[in-house]
Backbone as CSV, one residue per row, in Angstrom:
resi,resn,N_x,N_y,N_z,CA_x,CA_y,CA_z,C_x,C_y,C_z
1,MET,0.731,-0.699,-0.162,0.498,0.197,-0.320,0.888,1.382,0.387
2,MET,0.358,3.239,-0.427,1.190,3.817,-0.511,0.646,4.058,0.749
3,LEU,1.018,5.148,1.784,0.928,6.391,2.299,1.730,7.302,2.459
4,THR,0.825,8.136,2.539,1.803,9.649,2.746,2.355,9.268,4.341
5,ARG,3.333,10.463,4.592,4.148,10.006,6.193,2.972,10.378,7.409
6,ALA,1.982,10.698,7.259,1.111,10.489,8.304,0.468,9.705,8.185
7,GLY,0.031,8.535,7.124,-0.560,7.461,7.418,0.418,6.389,7.898
8,ALA,1.872,6.558,7.371,2.785,5.150,7.385,2.779,5.327,8.778
9,VAL,3.003,6.856,9.763,3.142,6.817,11.636,1.764,6.051,12.205
10,ASP,0.775,6.788,11.454,-0.359,5.797,12.427,-0.444,4.064,12.076
11,TRP,-0.234,3.961,10.375,-0.173,2.825,9.753,1.462,1.699,11.173
12,VAL,2.988,2.517,11.082,3.387,1.746,12.284,2.959,2.114,13.592
13,ARG,2.307,2.584,14.562,1.536,2.794,15.873,1.032,1.483,15.901
14,ARG,0.226,1.451,15.118,-1.090,0.295,15.122,-0.207,-1.159,14.860
15,LEU,0.702,-1.649,13.662,1.105,-2.862,14.257,2.549,-2.148,15.203
16,ARG,2.839,-1.837,15.687,3.950,-1.945,17.181,2.411,-1.726,18.212
17,ALA,1.676,-1.661,18.293,0.873,-1.504,19.646,0.025,-3.149,19.505
18,SER,0.667,-4.016,18.238,-0.253,-5.370,18.305,1.327,-6.142,18.550
19,GLY,2.160,-5.583,19.002,3.474,-6.527,18.969,4.285,-6.518,17.824
20,LYS,4.150,-6.469,16.952,4.922,-6.643,15.221,6.479,-5.920,15.582
21,THR,6.888,-6.560,14.715,8.370,-5.508,14.037,8.351,-5.072,12.718
22,ILE,8.706,-4.204,12.815,9.261,-2.853,11.653,10.330,-2.785,11.379
23,VAL,10.231,-2.628,10.102,11.935,-2.985,8.968,11.701,-1.634,7.924
24,PHE,12.572,-0.672,8.341,12.506,0.122,7.322,13.623,0.093,6.026
25,THR,13.636,0.777,4.897,14.732,0.987,3.730,14.470,1.723,3.000
26,ASN,15.072,1.844,2.599,14.389,3.093,1.641,15.852,3.675,0.257
27,GLY,15.441,3.921,-0.145,16.126,4.354,-2.148,15.380,4.737,-2.595
28,VAL,15.961,4.563,-4.164,15.652,5.504,-5.567,14.739,4.158,-6.316
29,PHE,15.085,2.737,-6.225,14.278,1.930,-6.847,14.126,1.876,-8.012
30,ASP,14.715,3.371,-8.828,14.287,3.764,-10.651,13.779,2.926,-11.836
31,LEU,14.878,1.838,-11.980,14.274,0.426,-12.723,14.777,-0.933,-12.034
32,LEU,13.156,-0.821,-11.414,13.446,-2.639,-10.325,14.450,-3.599,-11.740
33,HIS,14.864,-3.718,-10.484,16.062,-5.607,-11.187,15.699,-6.649,-10.056
34,PRO,16.185,-7.279,-10.336,16.467,-8.568,-9.371,17.210,-8.424,-7.930
35,GLY,18.104,-7.474,-8.171,19.254,-7.165,-6.997,18.373,-6.636,-5.922
36,HIS,17.000,-5.312,-6.540,16.357,-4.782,-5.110,15.285,-5.965,-5.245
37,VAL,14.679,-6.510,-5.616,13.799,-7.927,-5.118,14.580,-8.318,-4.373
38,ARG,15.850,-8.633,-4.257,16.382,-9.664,-3.429,16.902,-8.556,-2.056
39,TYR,16.917,-7.775,-2.263,17.785,-6.557,-1.295,15.968,-6.475,-0.780
40,LEU,15.134,-6.509,-1.017,13.749,-6.251,-0.571,12.892,-7.602,0.117
41,ARG,13.184,-8.419,-0.356,13.180,-10.215,0.466,13.921,-9.975,2.084
42,GLN,15.259,-10.252,1.268,15.785,-10.208,2.988,15.828,-8.550,4.316
43,ALA,15.293,-8.025,3.241,14.908,-7.267,4.590,13.646,-7.533,5.457
44,ARG,12.311,-7.741,3.990,11.759,-8.316,5.472,11.823,-9.339,5.762
45,GLY,12.384,-10.728,5.604,13.030,-11.608,6.559,13.044,-10.650,7.918
46,LEU,13.756,-9.800,8.415,13.658,-9.304,9.375,13.282,-9.222,10.368
47,GLY,11.739,-8.681,9.812,10.617,-8.224,10.976,8.946,-8.795,10.109
48,ASP,8.791,-7.928,10.377,6.726,-8.323,10.862,6.225,-7.403,9.494
49,ALA,6.826,-6.246,9.502,6.545,-5.736,8.086,8.026,-4.814,8.293
50,LEU,7.546,-5.071,6.455,8.018,-3.890,5.522,7.919,-2.493,5.036
51,ILE,8.939,-1.921,5.600,8.237,-0.039,5.049,8.683,0.131,4.180
52,VAL,8.773,1.082,2.746,10.249,1.108,1.773,9.967,2.804,1.728
53,GLY,10.586,3.495,1.985,10.956,4.823,1.543,11.358,4.919,0.361
54,VAL,11.213,6.011,-0.123,11.299,6.301,-1.803,11.257,7.911,-1.888
55,ASN,13.067,7.852,-2.835,12.932,9.171,-2.856,12.007,9.788,-4.198
56,SER,11.478,11.165,-3.278,10.464,11.592,-4.712,12.003,12.509,-6.104
57,ASP,11.157,13.049,-7.304,12.582,13.323,-8.071,12.621,14.331,-7.910
58,ARG,12.301,14.930,-7.538,13.315,15.947,-7.112,14.405,15.664,-5.780
59,SER,14.077,15.095,-4.998,15.389,14.420,-4.135,16.321,13.867,-5.225
60,VAL,15.939,12.410,-5.746,16.476,11.616,-6.808,17.542,12.648,-7.579
61,ARG,17.070,13.760,-8.466,17.706,14.881,-9.327,19.210,15.103,-8.656
62,ALA,18.610,15.701,-7.263,19.461,16.069,-6.231,20.456,15.462,-6.082
63,GLY,20.637,14.133,-5.738,22.118,13.122,-5.967,22.002,11.917,-7.495
64,LYS,21.464,12.134,-7.824,22.167,12.236,-9.455,21.857,12.609,-10.318
65,GLY,21.595,13.562,-10.081,21.167,14.488,-11.677,20.483,14.592,-12.456
66,ASP,20.554,15.582,-13.307,19.108,15.822,-13.930,18.685,14.764,-14.759
67,GLY,19.867,13.748,-15.459,19.109,12.185,-16.800,18.439,11.388,-15.295
68,ARG,18.394,11.361,-13.819,17.489,10.963,-13.209,16.147,11.397,-12.427
69,PRO,15.531,10.920,-11.866,15.020,9.033,-12.731,14.719,8.709,-13.478
70,ILE,14.290,7.997,-14.145,13.947,7.639,-15.370,12.624,7.158,-15.109
71,THR,11.886,6.681,-14.358,10.657,6.499,-13.874,10.367,7.867,-12.828
72,PRO,8.949,7.744,-12.412,8.372,8.705,-11.690,8.330,8.380,-10.592
73,ALA,8.451,9.114,-9.029,8.262,8.461,-7.850,7.463,7.419,-7.779
74,SER,5.355,8.183,-8.135,4.861,7.867,-8.089,4.647,6.657,-8.358
75,GLU,4.955,6.124,-10.533,5.225,4.545,-10.415,5.631,3.894,-9.709
76,ARG,7.273,4.659,-9.083,7.686,3.753,-8.537,7.478,3.410,-7.339
77,ALA,6.498,4.090,-6.163,5.826,3.345,-5.372,5.032,3.041,-5.394
78,GLU,4.275,2.535,-6.771,3.349,1.888,-7.559,4.078,0.569,-7.893
79,ILE,4.889,-0.029,-8.198,5.310,-1.104,-8.345,6.011,-1.615,-7.293
80,LEU,6.954,-0.715,-6.384,6.863,-1.640,-5.378,6.382,-1.976,-4.661
81,ALA,5.062,-1.294,-4.009,3.943,-1.438,-3.461,3.533,-3.190,-3.869
82,ALA,3.440,-3.264,-5.048,3.103,-3.963,-5.878,3.927,-5.876,-5.304
83,LEU,4.646,-6.142,-4.607,5.799,-6.585,-4.317,5.091,-7.190,-3.267
84,ALA,5.193,-8.796,-3.070,4.588,-9.478,-2.069,5.266,-8.784,-0.496
85,CYS,6.594,-9.254,-0.382,7.288,-8.614,0.436,7.543,-7.839,0.554
86,VAL,7.086,-6.422,0.063,6.537,-4.746,0.449,4.885,-4.929,1.332
87,ASP,5.235,-4.401,2.625,4.212,-4.217,3.559,3.370,-1.999,2.969
88,ALA,4.351,-1.429,2.917,4.060,0.174,2.459,5.522,0.806,1.733
89,VAL,4.839,1.976,1.004,5.727,2.567,0.750,5.372,3.890,1.444
90,VAL,6.355,4.948,1.288,6.168,6.450,1.406,7.000,7.177,0.923
91,VAL,6.981,8.143,-0.188,7.726,8.854,-1.352,7.777,9.717,-0.246
92,PHE,9.382,10.030,-0.279,9.602,11.643,0.453,10.465,12.306,-0.022
93,ASP,10.438,13.785,0.199,11.245,14.939,-0.488,12.499,15.390,-0.275
94,GLU,12.865,14.876,0.769,13.841,15.344,1.584,15.003,14.406,0.734
95,ASP,15.969,15.686,1.046,17.850,14.292,0.396,17.920,13.338,0.832
96,THR,17.652,13.330,2.398,17.880,11.914,2.865,16.131,11.688,4.025
97,PRO,16.659,10.570,4.384,15.421,9.649,4.807,15.159,10.235,6.599
98,HIS,16.024,10.969,6.342,16.220,11.259,7.948,14.665,11.268,8.898
99,ASP,14.388,12.142,8.407,12.713,13.118,8.665,12.175,11.617,9.121
100,LEU,12.168,11.207,7.955,11.054,10.250,7.870,11.045,8.916,9.055
101,ILE,12.547,8.631,8.670,12.873,7.419,10.278,12.783,8.048,11.468
102,ALA,12.739,9.442,11.865,12.554,9.558,12.764,10.912,9.564,13.822
103,ALA,10.257,9.603,11.959,8.547,10.253,12.499,8.521,8.568,12.308
104,ILE,8.681,7.333,11.260,8.508,6.297,12.146,8.936,5.540,12.871
105,GLN,10.296,5.634,13.213,10.728,5.065,14.374,11.003,3.349,14.494
106,PRO,11.896,3.068,13.090,11.499,1.566,12.538,11.813,0.615,14.181
107,ASP,12.039,-0.710,13.698,12.682,-1.654,14.522,13.901,-1.771,14.188
108,VAL,13.797,-2.055,12.892,15.276,-2.380,12.229,15.367,-1.237,11.226
109,LEU,16.705,-1.073,10.477,16.799,-0.693,9.653,17.807,-1.434,8.886
110,VAL,16.994,-1.185,7.589,18.476,-2.097,6.443,18.571,-0.648,5.579
111,LYS,20.155,-1.382,5.032,20.725,-0.216,4.202,21.285,-2.013,3.811
112,GLY,22.047,-1.039,2.095,23.447,-2.534,1.762,24.127,-2.644,1.903
113,ALA,24.759,-3.140,1.418,26.610,-3.396,2.489,27.346,-2.726,1.879
114,ASP,27.316,-2.027,0.034,27.727,-0.982,-0.035,27.570,0.531,0.888
115,TRP,27.292,0.727,1.724,26.966,1.882,2.419,27.917,1.615,4.311
116,ALA,28.917,2.558,4.393,29.457,2.631,5.663,28.668,2.249,6.992
117,GLU,28.994,1.899,8.009,28.303,1.919,9.057,28.233,3.149,9.565
118,ASP,28.935,3.940,9.423,29.006,4.942,9.967,28.579,6.281,9.317
119,ALA,27.742,5.573,7.455,27.829,6.486,7.120,25.691,6.371,6.179
120,ILE,24.726,5.447,6.924,23.435,4.579,7.221,22.837,5.786,8.176
121,VAL,21.919,7.140,7.359,21.275,7.510,7.704,20.461,7.506,8.520
122,GLY,20.005,7.499,9.513,19.386,6.883,11.183,19.519,6.021,11.773
123,ARG,20.737,5.524,11.928,21.574,5.157,12.383,21.358,5.351,13.860
124,ASP,21.701,6.631,13.903,21.069,7.073,15.349,20.147,6.919,16.214
125,ILE,18.571,6.745,15.168,17.795,7.180,15.361,17.485,5.933,16.328
126,VAL,17.587,4.619,14.992,16.964,3.360,15.280,18.196,3.058,16.964
127,GLU,18.870,3.223,16.065,20.135,2.683,17.586,19.357,3.200,19.418
128,ALA,19.359,4.692,18.958,18.441,5.094,20.382,17.801,4.461,21.013
129,ARG,16.961,3.668,20.247,15.898,3.193,20.602,15.674,1.696,20.799
130,GLY,17.287,1.485,20.914,17.502,0.087,20.791,16.777,-0.957,20.039
131,GLY,16.647,-0.236,18.832,16.598,-1.056,17.468,18.296,-1.898,16.922
132,ARG,18.055,-1.894,15.520,19.561,-2.675,15.446,19.847,-2.250,13.735
133,VAL,20.576,-2.146,13.031,21.005,-1.457,11.928,21.732,-2.889,10.990
134,VAL,21.349,-3.159,9.860,21.649,-4.413,9.247,21.279,-3.931,7.906
135,ARG,22.995,-4.407,7.866,23.354,-4.217,6.125,23.759,-5.606,5.780
136,VAL,22.596,-5.492,4.476,22.639,-6.136,3.382,23.603,-6.591,1.766
137,ALA,24.524,-7.606,1.826,25.094,-7.912,0.618,24.053,-7.193,-1.123
138,VAL,24.940,-7.085,-0.969,24.853,-5.859,-2.514,24.803,-7.775,-4.149
139,GLU,23.590,-7.081,-4.546,23.745,-7.995,-5.656,24.563,-8.130,-6.942
140,PRO,26.298,-8.691,-6.701,26.789,-8.375,-8.220,25.705,-8.533,-9.317
141,GLY,26.615,-7.827,-9.912,25.925,-7.626,-11.669,24.413,-6.823,-11.789
142,HIS,23.606,-6.487,-10.194,22.413,-5.611,-11.343,22.803,-4.624,-10.549
143,SER,22.570,-3.372,-11.037,22.582,-1.827,-10.640,21.339,-1.417,-12.152
144,THR,20.701,-0.147,-11.723,20.450,0.704,-12.712,21.443,1.458,-13.694
145,THR,21.984,1.920,-13.084,23.598,2.660,-13.622,23.919,1.409,-15.317
146,ALA,24.107,0.264,-14.464,24.511,-0.352,-15.391,23.078,-0.522,-16.415
147,ILE,22.007,-0.769,-16.277,21.192,-1.313,-16.976,20.864,0.045,-18.260
148,ILE,20.693,1.010,-17.440,21.021,2.867,-18.288,22.242,2.182,-19.661
149,ASP,23.695,2.233,-18.556,24.689,2.404,-19.428,24.567,1.380,-20.611
150,LYS,23.455,-0.025,-20.468,23.160,-0.986,-21.629,22.858,-0.202,-22.711
151,ILE,21.632,0.600,-22.096,20.769,0.640,-23.113,21.254,1.633,-23.561
152,LYS,22.056,3.093,-23.206,22.250,3.917,-23.900,23.225,3.131,-25.203
153,ARG,24.493,1.928,-24.934,25.660,1.121,-25.812,24.628,0.927,-26.981
154,SER,23.687,0.761,-26.352,22.526,-0.481,-27.988,22.056,0.742,-28.805
155,TRP,22.141,1.801,-27.919,21.497,3.176,-28.353,22.800,3.793,-29.659
156,HIS,23.673,2.960,-29.274,24.850,4.122,-30.450,25.752,3.041,-31.007
157,GLY,25.438,2.170,-30.536,25.983,1.167,-31.356,27.649,0.250,-30.694
């Protein structure tokens, strides 16, 4: 399901009241590929519900440049929400998910192992309330940038 920030906070509150463990991850998820799906399945396995924060189009451009995203945020969120392993999706417009993590207060924060432990945004929030941060191995050979590069090569011979 796709939620607003306020809707996500209410949803998490209800789940937590029933003893559920909330897992959070975030990213661009521009061109969904098997690496994304495997990562999200692993994240979902770390708790009872997985909520995914998706960068808005503006925040993607701020981080990756004018050529991105390829797919608009509303469509990226819809695709992610359709996956069985994803329970909820929230689009955020800030450059980082810090404020969203502060609002949701997940029990488990998941990022790819390509992120240094001390560079994971929200780590302080999650650990301060007794939660844990988990770094998941990145699938070799799968990346949106590689897909885009392959498309460009096929167009230019």
